[in-house]
VEXDREN-2710 file (C-alpha; in Angstrom, 1 decimal):
% VEXDREN-2710
k/r/px/py/pz
1/MET/-22.6/39.3/-81.9
2/ALA/-25.6/37.9/-83.5
3/SER/-24.4/39.0/-86.8
4/LEU/-22.8/35.6/-87.3
5/ILE/-26.2/34.1/-87.8
6/HIS/-27.3/36.1/-90.8
7/ASP/-26.3/33.7/-93.6
8/GLU/-29.0/31.1/-93.2
9/THR/-32.3/30.8/-95.0
10/GLY/-34.3/34.1/-95.0
11/THR/-33.5/37.7/-95.5
12/GLY/-34.8/40.9/-94.0
13/GLN/-38.2/42.2/-94.9
14/GLY/-36.6/45.4/-96.1
15/GLN/-38.6/48.5/-96.9
16/GLU/-39.8/48.8/-100.4
17/ASN/-37.1/51.2/-101.4
18/GLU/-34.3/49.3/-99.6
19/GLN/-34.4/45.9/-101.1
20/ILE/-32.6/45.4/-104.3
21/SER/-33.3/42.5/-106.5
22/GLU/-32.8/41.3/-110.1
23/LEU/-35.0/38.9/-112.0
24/ALA/-34.0/36.7/-114.8
25/MET/-36.1/34.2/-116.7
26/LYS/-35.0/31.8/-119.4
27/PRO/-37.1/32.2/-122.6
28/GLU/-39.4/29.3/-123.2
29/PRO/-38.9/27.8/-126.7
30/PHE/-41.9/27.9/-129.0
31/PRO/-43.2/24.3/-129.7
32/LEU/-42.6/23.0/-133.2
33/GLU/-45.5/22.1/-135.4
34/ALA/-46.2/18.4/-135.7
35/ARG/-46.5/16.8/-139.2
36/SER/-48.2/13.7/-140.3
37/ALA/-45.9/11.0/-141.5
38/PRO/-46.8/8.4/-144.2
39/ASN/-47.1/5.6/-141.6
40/GLY/-49.6/7.7/-139.6
41/LEU/-47.2/8.6/-136.8
42/ALA/-46.6/12.3/-135.7
43/THR/-43.2/13.8/-136.4
44/THR/-41.7/17.2/-135.6
45/GLN/-39.6/19.6/-137.6
46/GLY/-36.0/18.9/-136.5
47/PRO/-34.8/16.8/-133.6
48/VAL/-36.7/18.7/-130.9
49/SER/-39.7/16.9/-129.3
50/ALA/-43.2/18.2/-129.9
51/VAL/-43.9/18.0/-126.1
52/ARG/-44.0/21.5/-124.6
53/PRO/-41.1/21.9/-122.2
54/ALA/-41.6/22.7/-118.6
55/ALA/-41.3/26.4/-117.8
56/ALA/-37.9/27.5/-116.5
57/PRO/-37.8/28.8/-112.9
58/VAL/-37.5/32.5/-112.3
59/VAL/-34.2/33.4/-110.7
60/GLU/-34.1/36.4/-108.4
61/ARG/-30.9/38.0/-107.0
62/VAL/-31.5/39.8/-103.7
63/TYR/-29.1/42.1/-102.0
64/ARG/-29.4/40.2/-98.7
65/HIS/-26.7/41.4/-96.3
66/ARG/-25.4/44.9/-96.1
67/LEU/-21.7/45.6/-95.6
68/PRO/-21.8/46.3/-91.8
69/VAL/-23.5/43.0/-91.2
70/ARG/-21.0/41.1/-93.3
71/ILE/-18.0/42.7/-91.6
72/SER/-19.4/42.1/-88.1
73/HIS/-20.2/38.4/-89.0
74/TRP/-16.8/37.6/-90.2
75/LEU/-15.1/39.3/-87.2
76/ASN/-17.3/37.2/-84.9
77/VAL/-16.2/33.9/-86.4
78/PRO/-12.5/33.9/-85.2
79/CYS/-13.5/35.7/-82.0
80/LEU/-16.0/33.0/-81.0
81/VAL/-13.8/30.1/-81.9
82/ILE/-10.8/31.5/-79.9
83/LEU/-13.0/32.5/-77.0
84/ILE/-14.5/29.0/-76.7
85/MET/-11.2/27.2/-77.0
86/SER/-9.3/29.5/-74.6
87/GLY/-12.3/29.3/-72.2
88/LEU/-11.9/25.5/-72.1
89/GLN/-8.2/26.0/-71.3
90/ILE/-9.2/28.1/-68.3
91/PHE/-11.9/25.6/-67.2
92/ASN/-9.3/22.8/-67.3
93/ALA/-7.4/24.6/-64.4
94/HIS/-10.4/23.7/-62.2
95/PRO/-12.7/21.4/-64.0
96/ALA/-15.8/21.7/-61.8
97/LEU/-18.8/24.0/-61.4
98/TYR/-20.6/25.0/-58.3
99/TRP/-23.5/27.3/-57.2
100/GLY/-23.2/30.2/-54.8
101/ASP/-20.0/32.0/-53.8
102/ARG/-18.0/29.0/-52.6
103/SER/-16.5/25.8/-54.0
104/ASP/-18.0/22.7/-52.5
105/ARG/-15.7/19.9/-53.9
106/ASP/-18.0/17.2/-52.4
107/GLN/-21.1/18.4/-54.3
108/PRO/-20.2/20.0/-57.6
109/LEU/-22.9/20.6/-60.2
110/LEU/-20.5/19.4/-62.8
111/SER/-17.0/17.9/-62.7
112/ILE/-14.8/16.3/-65.3
113/ARG/-11.9/14.5/-63.7
114/PRO/-9.5/11.6/-64.3
115/MET/-10.0/8.7/-61.8
116/LYS/-8.1/5.5/-61.2
117/THR/-10.2/2.3/-60.9
118/GLU/-9.5/-0.5/-58.5
119/ASN/-7.4/-2.3/-61.0
120/GLY/-5.2/0.7/-61.6
121/GLU/-6.7/1.7/-64.9
122/MET/-7.2/5.5/-65.5
123/ARG/-10.7/6.6/-66.6
124/GLY/-12.3/9.9/-67.4
125/ILE/-15.4/10.5/-65.3
126/THR/-17.9/13.3/-65.9
127/THR/-20.3/13.9/-63.0
128/ILE/-23.5/15.9/-63.6
129/LEU/-25.7/16.6/-60.6
130/GLY/-24.3/13.5/-58.8
131/TYR/-24.6/11.1/-61.7
132/LYS/-21.4/9.7/-63.0
133/PHE/-20.6/9.0/-66.7
134/ASP/-17.5/7.3/-68.2
135/THR/-16.2/9.7/-70.8
136/THR/-12.8/8.3/-71.2
137/GLY/-11.2/9.2/-74.5
138/VAL/-13.1/12.5/-74.8
139/LEU/-13.5/14.2/-71.4
140/GLY/-11.4/13.7/-68.2
141/TYR/-8.7/11.4/-69.7
142/SER/-7.7/11.2/-73.3
143/ASP/-4.5/10.4/-75.2
144/GLY/-2.8/9.6/-72.0
145/SER/-3.4/13.1/-70.6
146/ARG/-5.3/13.9/-67.4
147/ARG/-7.3/16.9/-68.5
148/ALA/-11.0/17.8/-68.6
149/PHE/-11.1/18.9/-72.3
150/PRO/-8.6/17.4/-74.7
151/ALA/-5.6/19.3/-76.2
152/TRP/-7.3/19.7/-79.6
153/ALA/-10.2/21.6/-78.0
154/THR/-8.1/24.2/-76.2
155/ILE/-6.0/27.2/-77.0
156/PRO/-3.1/26.8/-76.4
157/SER/-3.2/23.1/-76.7
158/ALA/-0.7/22.6/-73.9
159/LYS/-1.6/23.2/-70.3
160/PHE/-0.8/27.0/-70.2
161/LEU/-3.4/28.8/-68.0
162/ALA/-1.8/32.2/-68.2
163/MET/-1.6/32.2/-72.0
164/GLY/-5.2/31.0/-72.2
165/ARG/-6.3/33.9/-70.0
166/GLN/-4.5/36.4/-72.2
167/TRP/-6.1/35.0/-75.4
168/HIS/-9.5/34.9/-73.7
169/LEU/-9.4/38.5/-72.4
170/PHE/-8.1/40.1/-75.7
171/PHE/-10.7/38.4/-77.9
172/ALA/-13.5/38.9/-75.3
173/TRP/-13.1/42.7/-75.6
174/LEU/-12.8/42.5/-79.4
175/LEU/-16.1/40.6/-79.4
176/VAL/-17.7/43.1/-77.1
177/ILE/-16.7/46.0/-79.3
178/ASN/-17.9/44.3/-82.4
179/GLY/-21.1/43.3/-80.7
180/LEU/-21.8/46.9/-79.6
181/PHE/-21.1/48.1/-83.2
182/PHE/-23.5/45.6/-84.7
183/THR/-26.2/46.2/-82.1
184/ALA/-26.0/50.0/-82.7
185/TYR/-26.3/49.4/-86.4
186/ALA/-29.2/47.0/-86.0
187/LEU/-31.1/49.4/-83.9
188/ILE/-30.4/52.6/-85.9
189/SER/-31.1/50.9/-89.3
190/ARG/-34.2/49.2/-87.8
191/HIS/-32.7/45.8/-88.8
192/ALA/-33.6/44.4/-85.4
193/THR/-37.2/45.6/-85.3
194/ARG/-37.9/45.1/-89.0
195/ASP/-36.1/41.8/-89.7
196/LEU/-35.6/40.0/-86.3
197/ALA/-38.6/40.9/-84.1
198/PRO/-41.2/38.1/-84.6
199/THR/-44.7/39.3/-85.5
200/GLY/-48.0/37.9/-84.2
201/GLU/-48.4/35.9/-87.4
202/ASP/-44.9/34.5/-86.9
203/LEU/-45.7/33.4/-83.4
204/ARG/-48.9/31.7/-84.5
205/GLY/-46.8/29.6/-87.0
206/ILE/-44.3/28.2/-84.5
207/GLY/-45.9/24.7/-84.6
208/LYS/-45.6/24.5/-88.4
209/ALA/-42.0/25.9/-88.3
210/VAL/-41.0/23.3/-85.8
211/LYS/-42.5/20.5/-87.9
212/ASP/-40.9/21.8/-91.1
213/HIS/-37.5/21.8/-89.4
214/ILE/-37.9/18.3/-88.1
215/VAL/-38.6/17.0/-91.6
216/LEU/-35.9/19.2/-93.1
217/ARG/-38.5/21.2/-95.2
218/HIS/-37.0/24.6/-95.9
219/PRO/-38.6/27.8/-97.2
220/LYS/-38.6/28.4/-101.0
221/GLY/-39.5/31.3/-103.2
222/ASP/-40.6/34.4/-101.4
223/GLU/-40.5/32.7/-98.0
224/ALA/-36.8/32.2/-98.4
225/LYS/-36.3/36.0/-98.5
226/ARG/-37.2/36.5/-94.8
227/TYR/-36.3/34.8/-91.5
228/ASN/-38.7/32.2/-90.2
229/VAL/-40.0/32.5/-86.7
230/LEU/-37.5/30.0/-85.2
231/GLN/-34.6/32.0/-86.7
232/LYS/-36.0/35.2/-85.3
233/LEU/-36.5/33.8/-81.8
234/ALA/-33.0/32.3/-81.9
235/TYR/-31.4/35.5/-83.0
236/ILE/-33.2/37.6/-80.4
237/VAL/-32.3/35.2/-77.6
238/ILE/-28.6/35.2/-78.7
239/LEU/-28.4/38.9/-79.2
240/PHE/-30.3/40.2/-76.3
241/VAL/-30.1/37.4/-73.7
242/VAL/-27.1/35.0/-74.1
243/ALA/-24.6/37.6/-75.3
244/PRO/-25.2/40.1/-72.5
245/LEU/-25.3/37.3/-70.0
246/ILE/-22.0/35.8/-71.0
247/VAL/-20.3/39.3/-70.9
248/LEU/-21.7/40.2/-67.5
249/THR/-20.9/36.8/-65.9
250/GLY/-17.4/37.1/-67.3
251/LEU/-17.0/40.5/-65.6
252/THR/-18.4/39.1/-62.4
253/MET/-15.6/36.5/-62.1
254/SER/-13.0/39.3/-62.0
255/PRO/-12.2/40.5/-58.4
256/THR/-11.2/43.9/-59.7
257/ILE/-14.6/44.4/-61.4
258/ASP/-16.4/43.1/-58.3
259/THR/-14.7/45.7/-56.2
260/ALA/-16.0/48.5/-58.5
261/PHE/-19.4/46.9/-59.1
262/PRO/-20.3/44.7/-56.1
263/TRP/-23.9/44.5/-57.2
264/LEU/-22.8/42.0/-60.0
265/LEU/-22.1/39.4/-57.3
266/THR/-25.6/40.0/-55.8
267/ILE/-27.3/39.7/-59.2
268/PHE/-25.7/36.4/-60.1
269/GLY/-25.6/34.9/-56.6
270/GLY/-21.8/34.7/-56.1
271/ARG/-18.7/34.2/-58.2
272/GLN/-19.1/30.5/-58.5
273/ALA/-22.7/30.8/-59.7
274/ALA/-21.5/33.4/-62.2
275/ARG/-18.9/30.9/-63.5
276/THR/-21.6/28.2/-63.9
277/ILE/-23.9/30.6/-65.8
278/HIS/-20.9/31.7/-67.9
279/PHE/-20.2/28.0/-68.8
280/ILE/-23.8/27.3/-69.7
281/ALA/-24.0/30.4/-71.8
282/CYS/-20.8/29.4/-73.6
283/PHE/-22.3/26.0/-74.6
284/THR/-25.5/27.7/-75.6
285/PHE/-23.4/29.6/-78.1
286/VAL/-21.8/26.3/-79.2
287/GLY/-25.2/24.7/-79.7
288/PHE/-26.4/27.7/-81.7
289/ILE/-23.3/27.7/-83.9
290/VAL/-23.6/24.0/-84.7
291/VAL/-27.3/24.3/-85.7
292/HIS/-26.5/27.4/-87.7
293/VAL/-23.7/25.8/-89.7
294/VAL/-25.9/22.7/-90.3
295/GLU/-28.7/24.9/-91.6
296/VAL/-26.3/26.8/-93.8
297/ILE/-25.2/23.5/-95.4
298/LEU/-28.7/22.1/-95.8
299/THR/-30.1/25.3/-97.4
300/GLY/-27.4/25.8/-99.9
301/PHE/-23.8/26.2/-98.7
302/PHE/-22.4/28.1/-101.7
303/ASN/-25.4/30.4/-102.0
304/ASN/-25.3/31.3/-98.3
305/ILE/-21.6/31.9/-98.2
306/ARG/-21.7/34.0/-101.3
307/SER/-24.4/36.1/-99.8
308/MET/-22.3/36.7/-96.7
309/VAL/-19.3/37.6/-98.8
310/THR/-20.8/39.7/-101.6
311/GLY/-24.3/40.4/-100.1
312/TRP/-26.1/38.8/-103.0
313/PHE/-28.4/35.8/-102.5
314/VAL/-30.2/33.8/-105.2
315/VAL/-33.8/32.9/-104.8
316/LYS/-35.5/30.6/-107.3
317/HIS/-39.3/30.9/-108.0
318/GLU/-41.4/28.3/-109.7
319/ALA/-42.7/29.7/-113.0
END
């Protein structure tokens, strides 16, 4: 599942015999000899200035993403989009979250509902831990429709719970199979331990990495070949915490699965608690995807996309 993240800045610290790169340097023109003109001013032979030109940067092409990673990444893209949108369709059928095993409509942790004001106007109200927010036009009530999430954010766009469940279930299993494939590859090839696991030196540089991200200072040269500590931590959390959590809580919401594995309800504290955790994990994925896409754009959209399509990534070094 975490393979979708491997097109940002940084590449794996591959073994010496695994990483393939190509270097190319533009030749530096030899400076022309200056001659003395009759009026005492220096001239050059031909139209080229006598000033020595700046050295051209060294361009290195690195084989950044192997084929299994690229295939897994692009399978994850449609799966996650459809899962998120069909999940919002399912949520709209009962737009509230609770803790425990029962629904307490008077004390929801979260609710997104249309409400009519005293003057008869319809408003969308989102309630979080008892605090109410007017979210008309986005959540609760938008485009004249009484629904938690608007039509453009759900699959299908119309209110169709049964179809939403079918989409969700099919792509959930596709995502699980793809995730197991990628996890097996990452462990067998040592991609997880070699490229994703943060080192002690990485952890000591968390402060600097946070500061660099705040001021939009991105790695260059050799640093751009490997993942920074924030990337590594994000990938590890998504791959080994959020992804398993969202799968297990999804299974816990199924009465059939609960009958076969009742311990799931015990672990997550009830079906409603599992639903709440599932919702939080979903939006953790959403937040990760947003940050990921922004970083891809900021660090070189074409270069990053090309590396995830062909495997080759271009790194420029100052000469």
